[in-house]
C-alpha positions as CSV (number, residue, x, y, z in Angstrom):
1,M,21.7,-11.4,5.0
2,N,22.4,-14.2,7.4
3,N,20.1,-17.2,6.9
4,S,21.9,-19.6,9.2
5,S,18.5,-21.2,10.2
6,S,15.7,-20.8,7.7
7,S,13.3,-22.5,10.1
8,A,14.0,-20.1,12.9
9,V,11.1,-17.9,13.9
10,Y,11.7,-14.3,12.8
11,R,11.5,-11.8,15.7
12,L,10.8,-8.1,15.1
13,D,13.4,-5.8,16.5
14,P,11.6,-3.0,18.5
15,A,14.5,-0.6,17.9
16,R,14.2,-1.1,14.2
17,V,10.4,-0.8,14.3
18,R,10.8,2.6,15.9
19,G,13.4,3.6,13.3
20,E,11.1,2.6,10.4
21,F,8.3,4.6,12.1
22,L,10.5,7.7,11.9
23,R,11.7,6.8,8.4
24,L,8.1,7.0,7.0
25,L,7.1,10.0,9.1
26,P,7.7,12.5,6.3
27,I,5.5,10.5,3.9
28,S,2.8,10.3,6.6
29,L,2.4,14.1,6.6
30,F,1.1,13.9,3.1
31,V,-1.2,11.0,4.1
32,I,-2.8,13.4,6.6
33,A,-3.7,15.7,3.8
34,F,-5.6,13.0,1.9
35,G,-7.2,11.8,5.1
36,T,-8.4,15.4,5.6
37,A,-10.0,15.3,2.1
38,F,-11.7,12.0,2.9
39,G,-13.1,13.2,6.2
40,L,-14.5,16.3,4.5
41,A,-16.0,14.3,1.7
42,A,-17.5,11.8,4.1
43,V,-19.4,14.4,6.2
44,Q,-20.6,16.1,3.0
45,K,-22.1,12.7,2.0
46,G,-24.0,12.7,5.3
47,I,-21.8,10.2,7.2
48,L,-21.5,11.1,10.8
49,P,-18.0,12.2,12.1
50,L,-17.8,9.1,14.4
51,E,-18.8,6.8,11.6
52,A,-16.2,8.3,9.2
53,T,-13.6,8.0,11.9
54,F,-14.4,4.3,12.6
55,M,-14.3,3.7,8.9
56,S,-10.7,4.9,8.7
57,V,-9.8,3.0,11.9
58,L,-11.1,-0.3,10.6
59,V,-10.8,-0.1,6.8
60,F,-7.6,1.9,6.4
61,A,-7.8,1.9,2.6
62,G,-7.9,5.4,1.2
63,A,-8.8,4.6,-2.4
64,S,-11.5,2.2,-1.4
65,Q,-13.0,4.6,1.1
66,F,-13.2,7.3,-1.5
67,A,-14.8,4.9,-3.9
68,A,-17.3,3.9,-1.2
69,L,-18.4,7.5,-0.9
70,E,-19.4,7.5,-4.6
71,L,-21.9,4.8,-3.9
72,W,-23.1,6.1,-0.5
73,G,-26.7,7.2,-0.1
74,D,-29.9,6.3,1.6
75,Q,-29.8,2.9,-0.1
76,V,-26.3,1.5,-0.5
77,A,-25.8,-1.0,-3.3
78,L,-23.8,-3.6,-1.3
79,L,-22.7,-5.9,-4.1
80,P,-21.2,-3.2,-6.4
81,L,-19.6,-1.7,-3.3
82,M,-17.9,-5.0,-2.5
83,A,-16.9,-5.5,-6.1
84,I,-15.3,-2.1,-6.4
85,T,-13.5,-2.5,-3.0
86,F,-12.1,-5.9,-4.1
87,A,-11.0,-4.5,-7.5
88,I,-9.1,-1.6,-5.9
89,N,-7.5,-3.7,-3.1
90,S,-6.8,-6.8,-5.1
91,R,-3.3,-5.6,-5.6
92,H,-2.7,-6.5,-1.9
93,I,-3.0,-10.2,-2.9
94,L,0.0,-9.8,-5.1
95,M,1.8,-7.6,-2.6
96,G,1.3,-10.2,0.1
97,A,2.4,-13.0,-2.1
98,S,5.6,-11.1,-2.9
99,L,6.3,-10.8,0.8
100,Y,5.9,-14.5,1.5
101,P,9.6,-15.3,1.4
102,M,10.1,-12.7,4.2
103,L,7.0,-13.7,6.2
104,R,7.2,-17.5,6.2
105,D,9.5,-17.6,9.2
106,M,7.0,-15.7,11.4
107,K,4.3,-17.1,13.6
108,T,1.0,-17.2,11.7
109,S,-0.8,-14.8,14.1
110,Q,2.1,-12.3,13.7
111,R,2.2,-12.7,9.9
112,Y,-1.5,-11.8,9.4
113,G,-1.4,-9.1,12.1
114,L,1.5,-7.5,10.2
115,L,-0.4,-7.4,7.0
116,L,-3.2,-5.4,8.5
117,V,-1.0,-2.3,8.2
118,L,0.5,-3.1,4.8
119,T,0.4,-0.1,2.4
120,D,1.9,0.7,-0.9
121,A,4.7,2.7,0.7
122,N,6.0,0.3,3.4
123,W,5.6,-2.6,0.9
124,A,7.8,-0.8,-1.6
125,I,10.5,-0.2,0.9
126,A,10.4,-3.8,2.2
127,A,10.5,-5.2,-1.4
128,Q,13.4,-3.0,-2.3
129,D,15.4,-3.9,0.8
130,Y,14.8,-7.6,0.1
131,Q,16.1,-7.2,-3.4
132,N,19.2,-5.7,-1.9
133,G,19.6,-8.7,0.5
134,R,18.0,-7.3,3.7
135,R,14.8,-8.7,5.2
136,N,13.1,-5.7,6.7
137,L,9.7,-6.6,8.2
138,E,10.1,-3.8,10.7
139,V,9.2,-1.3,8.0
140,I,5.9,-3.0,7.5
141,L,5.0,-2.6,11.2
142,G,6.7,0.7,12.0
143,G,5.9,2.3,8.7
144,G,2.3,0.9,8.7
145,I,1.6,2.2,12.1
146,V,2.7,5.8,11.3
147,L,0.7,5.8,8.1
148,W,-2.4,4.4,9.8
149,L,-2.1,7.1,12.5
150,A,-1.6,9.8,9.8
151,W,-4.8,8.6,8.0
152,L,-6.7,8.6,11.2
153,I,-5.5,12.1,12.2
154,G,-6.3,13.3,8.7
155,T,-9.8,11.9,8.9
156,L,-10.4,13.6,12.2
157,L,-9.2,16.9,10.8
158,G,-11.4,16.5,7.8
159,V,-14.6,15.8,9.6
160,Y,-14.1,18.8,11.9
161,F,-11.8,21.2,10.0
162,G,-12.0,19.9,6.5
163,G,-12.4,23.2,4.8
164,L,-8.8,24.0,5.5
165,L,-7.6,21.5,3.0
166,A,-10.5,20.4,0.8
167,H,-8.4,19.9,-2.4
168,P,-4.9,18.7,-1.7
169,E,-4.2,18.2,-5.4
170,K,-4.1,22.0,-5.8
171,F,-0.9,21.9,-3.8
172,G,0.6,19.0,-5.8
173,L,0.2,16.7,-2.8
174,D,-1.5,14.0,-5.0
175,M,1.9,13.4,-6.7
176,V,3.9,12.8,-3.5
177,L,3.1,9.1,-3.1
178,G,3.5,8.4,-6.8
179,C,6.9,10.0,-6.8
180,F,7.9,8.1,-3.7
181,L,7.0,4.8,-5.2
182,L,8.8,5.7,-8.5
183,A,11.9,6.4,-6.5
184,M,11.6,3.0,-4.7
185,A,11.3,1.3,-8.1
186,L,14.3,3.1,-9.6
187,G,16.3,2.4,-6.5
188,G,16.0,-1.4,-6.9
189,R,18.0,-3.8,-9.0
190,K,18.6,-2.8,-12.6
191,N,19.1,-5.7,-15.0
192,P,17.5,-6.9,-18.2
193,R,15.0,-9.2,-16.3
194,V,13.8,-6.3,-14.1
195,L,13.6,-3.8,-16.9
196,L,11.6,-6.2,-19.1
197,A,9.2,-6.9,-16.2
198,W,8.6,-3.1,-15.7
199,I,8.1,-2.6,-19.5
200,V,5.6,-5.4,-19.8
201,A,3.8,-4.4,-16.6
202,A,3.5,-0.8,-17.7
203,A,2.3,-1.7,-21.2
204,A,-0.3,-4.1,-19.8
205,A,-1.5,-1.6,-17.2
206,M,-1.9,1.1,-19.8
207,A,-3.9,-1.2,-22.1
208,A,-6.1,-2.3,-19.2
209,Y,-6.6,1.4,-18.1
210,W,-7.8,2.2,-21.6
211,W,-9.9,-0.8,-22.4
212,L,-10.9,-2.7,-19.3
213,P,-13.1,-1.8,-16.3
214,P,-11.9,0.8,-13.8
215,H,-9.2,-0.1,-11.3
216,T,-8.3,-3.4,-13.1
217,H,-5.2,-2.0,-14.6
218,V,-3.4,-2.3,-11.2
219,V,-3.9,-6.0,-11.1
220,V,-3.4,-6.6,-14.8
221,G,0.0,-4.7,-14.8
222,A,1.2,-6.6,-11.7
223,L,0.2,-10.0,-13.1
224,A,1.9,-9.2,-16.5
225,G,5.1,-8.2,-14.8
226,G,4.9,-11.3,-12.6
227,V,4.6,-13.5,-15.6
228,V,8.0,-12.2,-16.8
229,G,9.5,-13.0,-13.4
230,F,7.9,-16.5,-13.4
231,F,9.3,-17.5,-16.8
232,W,12.6,-15.7,-16.5
233,L,13.9,-17.0,-13.2
234,E,16.8,-15.4,-11.5
235,R,20.0,-17.4,-11.3
236,K,20.5,-18.7,-7.8
237,T,23.5,-17.4,-5.9
238,D,25.0,-18.0,-2.4
239,E,24.0,-14.5,-1.3
240,H,20.7,-13.9,0.2
């Protein structure tokens, strides 16, 4: 990757943004299925279709939105709702930090605007591409937009036609994103440092899953793997 001027402002390539939009289009079809399940669950909880739709437009966090439904009622416990939402989405703190080497050359407004559509899927591709020497912020924007649209379309289908796909896990659709992220992980660099980080992260995440409060295993695993990377620094090379 050419870094002739590290201080130069990074400019997104519209053609590449469109290409990454199409690249994640197949994954977005499965996101529609889960959006449909959320829309159906929301109306069953008594949330109005318009309210559920705006929730998906503004929040765009599937796991947190499902968790919010568990606490929904005539009286919503605000503090537990905030705590659960933070626990589930706290992984985005680490994801955002890992993207900083790619984002630091962008204007501040563009940087934070880009992160509004950050998801597990487009982050995984961007991180893998960066490991392979290519800065690909276009996948954050293009891929994020297509996944956001898919989540919104799914929500609309759910609130009005949710009975058509009430349980996507019956069709194995709940495994699609997990398999995709696993493929991204296996497609990255393979060296002792990376392997040890994965092993430590997996062991810490499983321990947290068994013995710590719900959803904390995501953050614990990420931090444990990050500790390996912090203390076992990669040797600098002239290639970027």
